[in-house]
N, C-alpha and C positions, 0 to 999 in steps of 0.2 A: 504494500500500500504506500502511496506517495505521501510524504510529509512536507509541509511547507517549511522553508528555512526560517522565516521571521518568527521570533519567539521560541524557536527550538534549537538555536545555535548560540553558544556563548564562547567568547574568547577573553582570556585573562593574560596580561603581559606584565611581568614583574609586580604581581599583586594588584594591578589595576584592571578592572573590568572595562574593556574597550569595545564591547559589543555595540553600544549605541552609536559608535563612529564608523561602523562597518556595514556596507550594503552587500558585500559578497566576500566569501572566504573559500579557499580551496586547500585542504590538507592532502598532500600528495606523498606517496611512498613509492620509491623505485628500488627494485631488487636487482643488484648486479648479477650477471650470469658468468659462470666459469665454464669454459669449453672443456669437456671431459672425454672427448673421443680418443680412441687409441688405435693402434694398427689392426686390432681385431674388430673394430666397429664397422658396421655396414651402413650406418646413418650417423649424422652428427648427434652428439650427446652433450647435455648440459646439466649443470647442478647449480642450485641457488648459492649466492655468495652473500655479501653484506647489503644492508638496506640503507637508504638515505631518505631523509624526510625534509620537506619544505612546506611552509605555510605562506600562501599569498593572499592578500586582502585588498579590498578597495572600498572607498566610501567617501563621505563628505568630510572635508578637512575642517578642523577647528583648532583654536589655539590651545584648548585643553588637551586634545590629542597630541599636538605638537610638543607640549610640555612633557608628555610621557615618552615619546619616541626621540625627540630632538637631542637630548643629551647623549643618547646611545649612538646616534649617527656621528656626533662630534668625537666621542670617546667610546668606541665599541666595548660592550660588556656582555658577559654571559648572564642570561636572565631565566627565570622560571616561566614557562609557557603552558597554559592549559586550554585545550579545545574540547568542548562538550557538545554532543548532539543528542537531542531528546525526541523520542517517539512515544506518545501516550505516557505511560507511567515509567518508562525505562530511559535512563540517561547513560550514554557511553562517553567516558572522558579519557582523553589522552594527555598525559602530563610529562613534560620534560623539566626536571628539577635542575636549575642553574645550568641548562644546556641549550638554550635558544639564544640566537643573536641576529640582529638586523643585518641583512646583506644588501638592502636597498631601500630607499624611501623617496618616492617621487611625489611632488606636489604640482598639480596642474591647474591652470586658470585660463579662462577665455572671456572675451567681452560679453558673450551671449549665454554663458552657462555658469554654474556654480564652481567653487574651488573644490577640487577633489584630491585624494591622496591614494597611494598604493604602496604600502610597505611589503617587503618580502623578508621572511625569516628562515634561517637554516636551523634545523632542529637536530642537534648532535646526539647520537647514541639512541638506544631503544627507549620508547616511551613506557611509562607505567599505564596500563590500560585497566580501567575500572568500569564495572557495570552496576548501576544502582536502580 
């Protein structure tokens, strides 16, 4: 069953709930592959290797949000990041404790539209996954 994102997704960065400043979020996991074929193989063989995680967001810019992200763009720091998705009575949370950092922070503005932002985070190491 489809679940709408509004009201069912929460993002916390360094203890600050930034959900109100985000219109779109994508938590992506990519698993590296190791080629495992040998001289006896009749087809290519692969095995999973290590995972990498990224969190990309976009939304309406505000000075309050800039106060949260701005210092870490000037002086990069490892922060705790929590992303939660809710469906009905179940919430799945992914937590990186002191393992997330900004890899980009764009602020865009035009004469005929609002000011927007699009931060990107690298999430280092495996998350703690909790279901409540």
